[in-house]
C-alpha positions in Angstrom: -53.9 -13.7 -101.9 -52.8 -16.9 -105.0 -53.5 -20.4 -104.0 -49.7 -20.9 -102.9 -50.1 -18.6 -100.4 -53.2 -19.4 -99.0 -51.7 -22.7 -98.7 -48.8 -21.2 -96.8 -51.1 -19.4 -94.7 -52.9 -23.2 -93.7 -49.7 -24.5 -93.2 -48.3 -21.5 -91.2 -51.3 -21.2 -88.9 -50.5 -22.7 -85.8 -46.8 -21.6 -86.0 -47.9 -18.0 -87.0 -50.2 -18.1 -83.1 -47.1 -19.6 -81.4 -44.1 -17.3 -82.9 -41.5 -15.4 -81.0 -41.5 -12.0 -81.1 -38.2 -11.1 -78.8 -35.2 -11.8 -81.8 -34.4 -8.9 -83.4 -31.6 -9.6 -86.1 -30.5 -12.8 -85.1 -27.1 -13.5 -83.2 -25.5 -11.8 -87.0 -27.4 -8.6 -86.8 -26.6 -8.8 -83.0 -23.1 -9.4 -82.9 -22.8 -6.8 -85.7 -24.4 -4.0 -83.8 -21.7 -4.8 -80.8 -18.5 -5.0 -83.2 -19.8 -1.3 -85.0 -20.2 -0.4 -81.0 -17.0 -1.5 -79.9 -15.2 -0.2 -82.8 -16.6 3.9 -81.9 -15.9 3.6 -78.0 -13.9 6.3 -76.6 -10.6 4.9 -74.6 -12.1 5.0 -71.8 -15.4 3.8 -72.4 -13.2 1.0 -73.9 -11.3 0.2 -70.4 -14.5 0.1 -68.4 -16.7 -2.4 -71.0 -12.8 -4.5 -70.7 -13.2 -4.6 -66.8 -16.8 -4.7 -66.6 -17.1 -8.1 -69.5 -13.6 -9.1 -69.9 -12.9 -12.1 -71.4 -16.1 -11.5 -73.2 -16.7 -8.6 -75.7 -19.6 -7.0 -77.4 -20.6 -8.6 -79.8 -20.7 -11.9 -77.7 -22.6 -10.3 -75.0 -25.0 -8.9 -77.6 -27.6 -12.2 -78.1 -26.9 -13.0 -74.5 -31.0 -11.7 -73.8 -31.9 -13.8 -76.4 -29.6 -17.1 -74.8 -31.0 -16.7 -71.8 -34.8 -16.7 -72.4 -35.4 -20.4 -71.9 -34.4 -20.1 -68.0 -37.3 -19.5 -65.3 -35.8 -16.2 -64.3 -36.1 -14.5 -67.3 -39.4 -15.1 -68.8 -39.9 -11.3 -66.7 -37.8 -10.2 -69.6 -40.1 -11.4 -73.2 -41.8 -8.1 -73.1 -38.5 -5.8 -72.9 -37.7 -6.4 -76.4 -40.5 -4.7 -78.2 -43.0 -2.0 -77.7 -46.4 -1.5 -79.6 -47.3 2.2 -81.1 -50.4 2.0 -82.6 -50.1 4.2 -86.4 -51.0 7.3 -85.6 -49.9 7.7 -81.7 -46.3 8.4 -80.4 -44.8 6.2 -77.1 -46.1 9.0 -74.7 -49.6 8.6 -75.8 -49.7 4.5 -76.4 -50.8 2.4 -73.8 -47.9 1.0 -72.0 -47.6 -2.6 -71.0 -47.3 -3.4 -67.2 -44.7 -5.9 -67.9 -42.6 -3.4 -69.0 -41.5 -2.9 -72.9 -37.8 -1.8 -74.9 -37.5 1.5 -74.2 -38.6 1.3 -70.2 -35.6 -1.0 -70.4 -33.4 0.9 -71.9 -34.0 3.4 -69.7 -33.4 1.3 -66.4 -30.6 -0.4 -67.6 -28.8 2.8 -68.1 -29.1 3.9 -65.2 -28.0 0.8 -63.5 -24.9 0.6 -65.9 -24.0 4.2 -65.0 -24.1 3.9 -61.2 -20.8 2.9 -60.6 -22.1 1.7 -56.8 -24.3 -0.6 -58.0 -23.7 -4.3 -57.5 -21.2 -5.5 -60.5 -23.6 -8.7 -61.2 -25.6 -5.6 -61.7 -24.0 -3.9 -64.3 -22.7 -7.0 -65.8 -26.1 -7.6 -66.6 -27.4 -4.5 -67.9 -24.4 -3.1 -70.5 -25.4 -7.0 -72.1 -28.7 -5.8 -71.7 -28.3 -2.7 -73.7 -25.7 -4.3 -76.5 -28.9 -6.7 -77.3 -31.7 -3.8 -76.9 -30.8 -0.9 -78.8 -30.3 -3.3 -81.8 -33.9 -4.6 -81.2 -35.5 -0.9 -81.1 -33.8 -0.5 -84.5 -35.6 -3.3 -86.3 -38.1 -1.7 -87.5 -40.9 -4.7 -86.2 -40.2 -4.1 -82.9 -41.9 -1.4 -82.8 -45.1 -2.7 -83.5 -48.4 -1.6 -84.6 -50.3 -3.8 -82.4 -51.9 -6.2 -85.1 -49.8 -8.8 -86.0 -47.0 -9.2 -83.4 -44.7 -7.6 -84.8 -44.9 -9.4 -88.6 -45.2 -12.6 -86.8 -48.7 -12.8 -88.1 -48.1 -11.9 -91.5 -47.0 -15.0 -93.3 -44.8 -14.3 -96.6 -43.0 -16.6 -98.9 -39.4 -16.1 -98.8 -37.9 -17.5 -101.7 -40.5 -19.5 -102.5 -40.2 -21.4 -98.5 -43.0 -20.0 -96.3 -42.0 -18.2 -93.2 -43.0 -14.7 -92.0 -41.8 -10.9 -92.0 -40.9 -11.2 -88.9 -38.3 -13.6 -89.8 -37.6 -11.9 -93.5 -35.9 -9.2 -91.4 -34.4 -10.5 -87.6 -32.4 -12.9 -89.8 -33.1 -13.6 -93.3 -32.0 -10.9 -95.0 -28.8 -10.9 -93.1 -28.7 -15.2 -94.2 -28.7 -14.2 -97.1 -25.7 -11.5 -97.8 -23.6 -15.0 -96.7 -21.2 -12.3 -94.5 -20.2 -12.8 -90.9 -20.4 -10.4 -88.2 -17.2 -9.0 -88.4 -17.4 -9.0 -92.5 -20.6 -6.7 -92.1 -19.3 -4.6 -89.8 -16.7 -4.1 -91.8 -18.6 -3.3 -94.7 -20.7 -0.8 -93.2 -18.9 0.9 -90.9 -18.2 3.9 -92.7 -20.2 6.8 -91.3 -19.1 10.1 -91.7 -18.1 12.5 -88.5 -21.9 14.9 -88.9 -23.6 11.5 -89.1 -21.8 10.5 -86.0 -22.6 12.9 -84.1 -26.0 13.4 -85.6 -27.2 10.0 -84.6 -25.4 9.8 -81.5 -27.2 13.2 -80.0 -30.7 11.8 -80.6 -32.0 9.3 -77.8 -34.2 6.0 -77.9 -37.8 8.1 -78.3 -36.7 9.2 -81.2 -34.8 5.9 -82.4 -38.4 3.8 -81.6 -39.8 7.1 -84.2 -37.9 6.3 -87.0 -38.5 2.6 -86.9 -42.3 3.1 -86.4 -41.8 5.5 -89.7 -40.3 2.8 -91.3 -43.4 0.2 -91.2 -44.8 1.2 -94.3 -42.1 0.4 -96.2 -41.6 -2.9 -94.7 -45.0 -4.3 -94.9 -44.9 -2.7 -99.0 -44.8 -6.9 -99.5 -47.0 -6.8 -102.7 -47.9 -10.3 -103.5 -45.8 -12.0 -100.4 -43.5 -13.9 -102.9 -40.3 -12.1 -101.3 -36.7 -12.7 -103.7 -34.7 -10.0 -105.1 -37.0 -7.2 -105.6 -37.6 -6.8 -101.9 -34.2 -7.2 -100.9 -33.1 -4.8 -103.8 -35.7 -2.6 -102.0 -35.1 -2.9 -97.9 -31.7 -4.0 -97.8 -29.9 -0.7 -97.7 -32.7 0.2 -94.9 -31.5 -3.1 -93.1 -27.9 -1.9 -93.2 -28.6 1.6 -92.1 -30.8 0.4 -88.9 -27.8 -1.9 -88.0 -25.4 0.8 -88.6 -27.2 3.2 -87.1 -27.7 0.9 -83.7 -24.1 0.2 -83.1 -22.8 3.8 -83.3 -25.9 4.9 -81.2 -24.8 2.1 -79.0 -21.3 3.2 -78.6 -22.2 6.7 -77.9 -24.7 5.4 -74.9 -21.8 3.4 -73.7 -19.5 6.1 -73.7 -21.7 9.1 -71.9 -22.1 6.3 -69.0 -18.6 4.9 -68.5 -17.2 8.1 -69.3 -18.7 11.0 -68.9 
């Protein structure tokens, strides 16, 4: 590691120790997922979503689980945004977090949303959580290997600015594009009918395995000075994961609200 990066590591030691695992994609990314999902709802599911959320919409509620993290009643949810699956293991074989994880939480909220007898407030919260957590699961570093807190402890330079790998993936790629969530959704949402059907046939366990499989390329950071080359190599993956998350979120909502 160069002397410059070594200084960055030292300067960021405290930051890395307290860095947060819960953010994935940042507001623009999460709203992009929600907007893409909105475009793929069946008419019946779209009506059901409107009945639950109006006047809010999927793109705007997709950030709600991050916005409530400072509220004492929601500190219990801190671990719901991510999961640890070490290299060489599967979710089934990996040690489970007693506080829950993103896969456990998705399964729980799927059941609540599908239950028309559940209290309305619980179903509203369930769709907000699903809109967020499906996006989280598609960010590769939210299926961590258990050794650097999902990239938070991997210090890098982003165009010369000290940060960490998790931050690069959750927001800096998208910020660099300078696109709004509506512009990004419009740019990305061109999957073929075959892709939509294929992606929606899969489930959360497969999405987690995909994210786990992407980790090797995510950590290909060379001397940790990240700029245009890293964007060139990784931006297509960021775009695909956002698109897949949106289409799969729509598939889940269609299945749960308009079976």
